[in-house]
mmCIF file of the C-alpha atoms, coordinates in Angstrom:
data_MODEL
# 
_entry.id   MODEL 
# 
loop_
_atom_site.group_PDB 
_atom_site.id 
_atom_site.type_symbol 
_atom_site.label_atom_id 
_atom_site.label_alt_id 
_atom_site.label_comp_id 
_atom_site.label_asym_id 
_atom_site.label_entity_id 
_atom_site.label_seq_id 
_atom_site.pdbx_PDB_ins_code 
_atom_site.Cartn_x 
_atom_site.Cartn_y 
_atom_site.Cartn_z 
_atom_site.occupancy 
_atom_site.B_iso_or_equiv 
_atom_site.pdbx_formal_charge 
_atom_site.auth_seq_id 
_atom_site.auth_comp_id 
_atom_site.auth_asym_id 
_atom_site.auth_atom_id 
_atom_site.pdbx_PDB_model_num 
ATOM 1   C CA . UNK A 1 1   ? 12.129  -15.088 -2.688  1.00 0.00 ? 1   UNK A CA 1 
ATOM 2   C CA . UNK A 1 2   ? 8.800   -16.223 -1.259  1.00 0.00 ? 2   UNK A CA 1 
ATOM 3   C CA . UNK A 1 3   ? 5.850   -14.156 -2.386  1.00 0.00 ? 3   UNK A CA 1 
ATOM 4   C CA . UNK A 1 4   ? 3.837   -12.141 0.081   1.00 0.00 ? 4   UNK A CA 1 
ATOM 5   C CA . UNK A 1 5   ? 0.104   -12.452 -0.398  1.00 0.00 ? 5   UNK A CA 1 
ATOM 6   C CA . UNK A 1 6   ? -2.091  -10.105 1.589   1.00 0.00 ? 6   UNK A CA 1 
ATOM 7   C CA . UNK A 1 7   ? -5.723  -11.195 1.586   1.00 0.00 ? 7   UNK A CA 1 
ATOM 8   C CA . UNK A 1 8   ? -8.910  -10.026 3.234   1.00 0.00 ? 8   UNK A CA 1 
ATOM 9   C CA . UNK A 1 9   ? -8.365  -12.796 5.776   1.00 0.00 ? 9   UNK A CA 1 
ATOM 10  C CA . UNK A 1 10  ? -4.835  -11.798 6.827   1.00 0.00 ? 10  UNK A CA 1 
ATOM 11  C CA . UNK A 1 11  ? -4.819  -8.057  6.094   1.00 0.00 ? 11  UNK A CA 1 
ATOM 12  C CA . UNK A 1 12  ? -5.419  -7.030  9.725   1.00 0.00 ? 12  UNK A CA 1 
ATOM 13  C CA . UNK A 1 13  ? -2.052  -8.517  10.716  1.00 0.00 ? 13  UNK A CA 1 
ATOM 14  C CA . UNK A 1 14  ? -0.260  -6.434  8.100   1.00 0.00 ? 14  UNK A CA 1 
ATOM 15  C CA . UNK A 1 15  ? -2.386  -3.351  8.704   1.00 0.00 ? 15  UNK A CA 1 
ATOM 16  C CA . UNK A 1 16  ? -1.817  -3.330  12.471  1.00 0.00 ? 16  UNK A CA 1 
ATOM 17  C CA . UNK A 1 17  ? 1.874   -4.117  12.059  1.00 0.00 ? 17  UNK A CA 1 
ATOM 18  C CA . UNK A 1 18  ? 2.203   -1.227  9.621   1.00 0.00 ? 18  UNK A CA 1 
ATOM 19  C CA . UNK A 1 19  ? 0.524   1.202   12.035  1.00 0.00 ? 19  UNK A CA 1 
ATOM 20  C CA . UNK A 1 20  ? 2.829   0.133   14.885  1.00 0.00 ? 20  UNK A CA 1 
ATOM 21  C CA . UNK A 1 21  ? 5.891   0.367   12.629  1.00 0.00 ? 21  UNK A CA 1 
ATOM 22  C CA . UNK A 1 22  ? 4.875   3.844   11.394  1.00 0.00 ? 22  UNK A CA 1 
ATOM 23  C CA . UNK A 1 23  ? 4.325   5.075   14.955  1.00 0.00 ? 23  UNK A CA 1 
ATOM 24  C CA . UNK A 1 24  ? 7.858   3.979   15.895  1.00 0.00 ? 24  UNK A CA 1 
ATOM 25  C CA . UNK A 1 25  ? 9.751   4.841   12.720  1.00 0.00 ? 25  UNK A CA 1 
ATOM 26  C CA . UNK A 1 26  ? 7.841   7.971   11.647  1.00 0.00 ? 26  UNK A CA 1 
ATOM 27  C CA . UNK A 1 27  ? 6.232   9.417   14.792  1.00 0.00 ? 27  UNK A CA 1 
ATOM 28  C CA . UNK A 1 28  ? 5.699   12.824  13.139  1.00 0.00 ? 28  UNK A CA 1 
ATOM 29  C CA . UNK A 1 29  ? 3.357   11.439  10.474  1.00 0.00 ? 29  UNK A CA 1 
ATOM 30  C CA . UNK A 1 30  ? -0.213  11.939  11.598  1.00 0.00 ? 30  UNK A CA 1 
ATOM 31  C CA . UNK A 1 31  ? -2.857  9.213   11.413  1.00 0.00 ? 31  UNK A CA 1 
ATOM 32  C CA . UNK A 1 32  ? -0.902  6.148   10.288  1.00 0.00 ? 32  UNK A CA 1 
ATOM 33  C CA . UNK A 1 33  ? -4.150  4.216   10.820  1.00 0.00 ? 33  UNK A CA 1 
ATOM 34  C CA . UNK A 1 34  ? -5.751  6.100   7.922   1.00 0.00 ? 34  UNK A CA 1 
ATOM 35  C CA . UNK A 1 35  ? -2.669  5.539   5.779   1.00 0.00 ? 35  UNK A CA 1 
ATOM 36  C CA . UNK A 1 36  ? -2.818  1.814   6.583   1.00 0.00 ? 36  UNK A CA 1 
ATOM 37  C CA . UNK A 1 37  ? -6.481  1.708   5.641   1.00 0.00 ? 37  UNK A CA 1 
ATOM 38  C CA . UNK A 1 38  ? -5.762  3.489   2.349   1.00 0.00 ? 38  UNK A CA 1 
ATOM 39  C CA . UNK A 1 39  ? -2.927  1.077   1.579   1.00 0.00 ? 39  UNK A CA 1 
ATOM 40  C CA . UNK A 1 40  ? -5.346  -1.853  1.902   1.00 0.00 ? 40  UNK A CA 1 
ATOM 41  C CA . UNK A 1 41  ? -7.743  -0.365  -0.682  1.00 0.00 ? 41  UNK A CA 1 
ATOM 42  C CA . UNK A 1 42  ? -6.870  -2.846  -3.448  1.00 0.00 ? 42  UNK A CA 1 
ATOM 43  C CA . UNK A 1 43  ? -7.082  -5.736  -0.992  1.00 0.00 ? 43  UNK A CA 1 
ATOM 44  C CA . UNK A 1 44  ? -10.588 -4.683  0.047   1.00 0.00 ? 44  UNK A CA 1 
ATOM 45  C CA . UNK A 1 45  ? -11.755 -3.783  -3.469  1.00 0.00 ? 45  UNK A CA 1 
ATOM 46  C CA . UNK A 1 46  ? -10.874 -5.607  -6.682  1.00 0.00 ? 46  UNK A CA 1 
ATOM 47  C CA . UNK A 1 47  ? -9.807  -2.871  -9.083  1.00 0.00 ? 47  UNK A CA 1 
ATOM 48  C CA . UNK A 1 48  ? -7.866  -4.977  -11.586 1.00 0.00 ? 48  UNK A CA 1 
ATOM 49  C CA . UNK A 1 49  ? -4.560  -4.399  -9.805  1.00 0.00 ? 49  UNK A CA 1 
ATOM 50  C CA . UNK A 1 50  ? -3.368  -5.102  -6.303  1.00 0.00 ? 50  UNK A CA 1 
ATOM 51  C CA . UNK A 1 51  ? -0.952  -4.079  -3.598  1.00 0.00 ? 51  UNK A CA 1 
ATOM 52  C CA . UNK A 1 52  ? 0.377   -7.645  -3.827  1.00 0.00 ? 52  UNK A CA 1 
ATOM 53  C CA . UNK A 1 53  ? 1.598   -6.976  -7.376  1.00 0.00 ? 53  UNK A CA 1 
ATOM 54  C CA . UNK A 1 54  ? 3.557   -4.008  -6.070  1.00 0.00 ? 54  UNK A CA 1 
ATOM 55  C CA . UNK A 1 55  ? 4.994   -5.883  -3.084  1.00 0.00 ? 55  UNK A CA 1 
ATOM 56  C CA . UNK A 1 56  ? 6.041   -8.800  -5.289  1.00 0.00 ? 56  UNK A CA 1 
ATOM 57  C CA . UNK A 1 57  ? 7.583   -6.450  -7.889  1.00 0.00 ? 57  UNK A CA 1 
ATOM 58  C CA . UNK A 1 58  ? 5.182   -7.363  -10.671 1.00 0.00 ? 58  UNK A CA 1 
ATOM 59  C CA . UNK A 1 59  ? 4.495   -3.643  -11.176 1.00 0.00 ? 59  UNK A CA 1 
ATOM 60  C CA . UNK A 1 60  ? 6.475   -0.560  -10.217 1.00 0.00 ? 60  UNK A CA 1 
ATOM 61  C CA . UNK A 1 61  ? 5.416   2.120   -7.773  1.00 0.00 ? 61  UNK A CA 1 
ATOM 62  C CA . UNK A 1 62  ? 4.844   4.518   -10.665 1.00 0.00 ? 62  UNK A CA 1 
ATOM 63  C CA . UNK A 1 63  ? 2.693   1.965   -12.501 1.00 0.00 ? 63  UNK A CA 1 
ATOM 64  C CA . UNK A 1 64  ? 0.703   1.416   -9.301  1.00 0.00 ? 64  UNK A CA 1 
ATOM 65  C CA . UNK A 1 65  ? 0.150   5.163   -8.990  1.00 0.00 ? 65  UNK A CA 1 
ATOM 66  C CA . UNK A 1 66  ? -0.848  5.456   -12.654 1.00 0.00 ? 66  UNK A CA 1 
ATOM 67  C CA . UNK A 1 67  ? -3.380  2.626   -12.286 1.00 0.00 ? 67  UNK A CA 1 
ATOM 68  C CA . UNK A 1 68  ? -4.932  4.482   -9.359  1.00 0.00 ? 68  UNK A CA 1 
ATOM 69  C CA . UNK A 1 69  ? -5.101  7.702   -11.356 1.00 0.00 ? 69  UNK A CA 1 
ATOM 70  C CA . UNK A 1 70  ? -6.835  5.890   -14.226 1.00 0.00 ? 70  UNK A CA 1 
ATOM 71  C CA . UNK A 1 71  ? -9.291  4.316   -11.798 1.00 0.00 ? 71  UNK A CA 1 
ATOM 72  C CA . UNK A 1 72  ? -10.015 7.628   -10.062 1.00 0.00 ? 72  UNK A CA 1 
ATOM 73  C CA . UNK A 1 73  ? -10.558 9.310   -13.438 1.00 0.00 ? 73  UNK A CA 1 
ATOM 74  C CA . UNK A 1 74  ? -12.978 6.531   -14.422 1.00 0.00 ? 74  UNK A CA 1 
ATOM 75  C CA . UNK A 1 75  ? -15.090 7.083   -11.298 1.00 0.00 ? 75  UNK A CA 1 
ATOM 76  C CA . UNK A 1 76  ? -14.872 10.879  -11.641 1.00 0.00 ? 76  UNK A CA 1 
ATOM 77  C CA . UNK A 1 77  ? -13.036 11.367  -8.371  1.00 0.00 ? 77  UNK A CA 1 
ATOM 78  C CA . UNK A 1 78  ? -12.154 14.985  -7.748  1.00 0.00 ? 78  UNK A CA 1 
ATOM 79  C CA . UNK A 1 79  ? -8.389  15.414  -8.234  1.00 0.00 ? 79  UNK A CA 1 
ATOM 80  C CA . UNK A 1 80  ? -7.543  11.905  -9.477  1.00 0.00 ? 80  UNK A CA 1 
ATOM 81  C CA . UNK A 1 81  ? -3.859  12.792  -9.652  1.00 0.00 ? 81  UNK A CA 1 
ATOM 82  C CA . UNK A 1 82  ? -3.816  14.010  -6.055  1.00 0.00 ? 82  UNK A CA 1 
ATOM 83  C CA . UNK A 1 83  ? -5.606  10.925  -4.773  1.00 0.00 ? 83  UNK A CA 1 
ATOM 84  C CA . UNK A 1 84  ? -3.276  8.690   -6.777  1.00 0.00 ? 84  UNK A CA 1 
ATOM 85  C CA . UNK A 1 85  ? -0.291  10.435  -5.210  1.00 0.00 ? 85  UNK A CA 1 
ATOM 86  C CA . UNK A 1 86  ? -1.728  9.798   -1.735  1.00 0.00 ? 86  UNK A CA 1 
ATOM 87  C CA . UNK A 1 87  ? -1.962  6.105   -2.610  1.00 0.00 ? 87  UNK A CA 1 
ATOM 88  C CA . UNK A 1 88  ? 1.610   6.123   -3.924  1.00 0.00 ? 88  UNK A CA 1 
ATOM 89  C CA . UNK A 1 89  ? 2.921   7.852   -0.812  1.00 0.00 ? 89  UNK A CA 1 
ATOM 90  C CA . UNK A 1 90  ? 1.263   5.315   1.497   1.00 0.00 ? 90  UNK A CA 1 
ATOM 91  C CA . UNK A 1 91  ? 2.409   2.393   -0.643  1.00 0.00 ? 91  UNK A CA 1 
ATOM 92  C CA . UNK A 1 92  ? 5.980   3.682   -0.557  1.00 0.00 ? 92  UNK A CA 1 
ATOM 93  C CA . UNK A 1 93  ? 5.970   3.574   3.253   1.00 0.00 ? 93  UNK A CA 1 
ATOM 94  C CA . UNK A 1 94  ? 4.261   0.179   3.175   1.00 0.00 ? 94  UNK A CA 1 
ATOM 95  C CA . UNK A 1 95  ? 6.983   -1.233  0.915   1.00 0.00 ? 95  UNK A CA 1 
ATOM 96  C CA . UNK A 1 96  ? 9.580   0.017   3.386   1.00 0.00 ? 96  UNK A CA 1 
ATOM 97  C CA . UNK A 1 97  ? 7.642   -1.667  6.208   1.00 0.00 ? 97  UNK A CA 1 
ATOM 98  C CA . UNK A 1 98  ? 7.485   -4.972  4.287   1.00 0.00 ? 98  UNK A CA 1 
ATOM 99  C CA . UNK A 1 99  ? 11.196  -4.759  3.585   1.00 0.00 ? 99  UNK A CA 1 
ATOM 100 C CA . UNK A 1 100 ? 12.089  -3.979  7.214   1.00 0.00 ? 100 UNK A CA 1 
ATOM 101 C CA . UNK A 1 101 ? 9.819   -6.548  8.837   1.00 0.00 ? 101 UNK A CA 1 
ATOM 102 C CA . UNK A 1 102 ? 9.276   -9.384  6.375   1.00 0.00 ? 102 UNK A CA 1 
ATOM 103 C CA . UNK A 1 103 ? 12.191  -9.356  3.953   1.00 0.00 ? 103 UNK A CA 1 
ATOM 104 C CA . UNK A 1 104 ? 15.182  -8.327  6.061   1.00 0.00 ? 104 UNK A CA 1 
ATOM 105 C CA . UNK A 1 105 ? 17.754  -11.121 6.125   1.00 0.00 ? 105 UNK A CA 1 
ATOM 106 C CA . UNK A 1 106 ? 15.562  -13.331 3.934   1.00 0.00 ? 106 UNK A CA 1 
ATOM 107 C CA . UNK A 1 107 ? 16.320  -14.630 0.450   1.00 0.00 ? 107 UNK A CA 1 
# 
């Protein structure tokens, strides 16, 4: 399977596609634009782990969430567990989007 590599240069394509997909597939979820922005956090900011690792199955969704919790604890974010769960929730939808749009009928 070809790897997907989201970069700062191509992230807008994925971000906009995700918003459009969310609006069609999950119309009851408010503010998919904010979710899309949150999902791109590790593309915008180098935190020692990346959304690409999750997409390309180098780490699991739970590992991704745990890395966020550790990061949020390090920066003294209020409710690191809650913020990490928000990141996990958005990433879970994003993985479904990638599967539906970019991986369906491929490899």
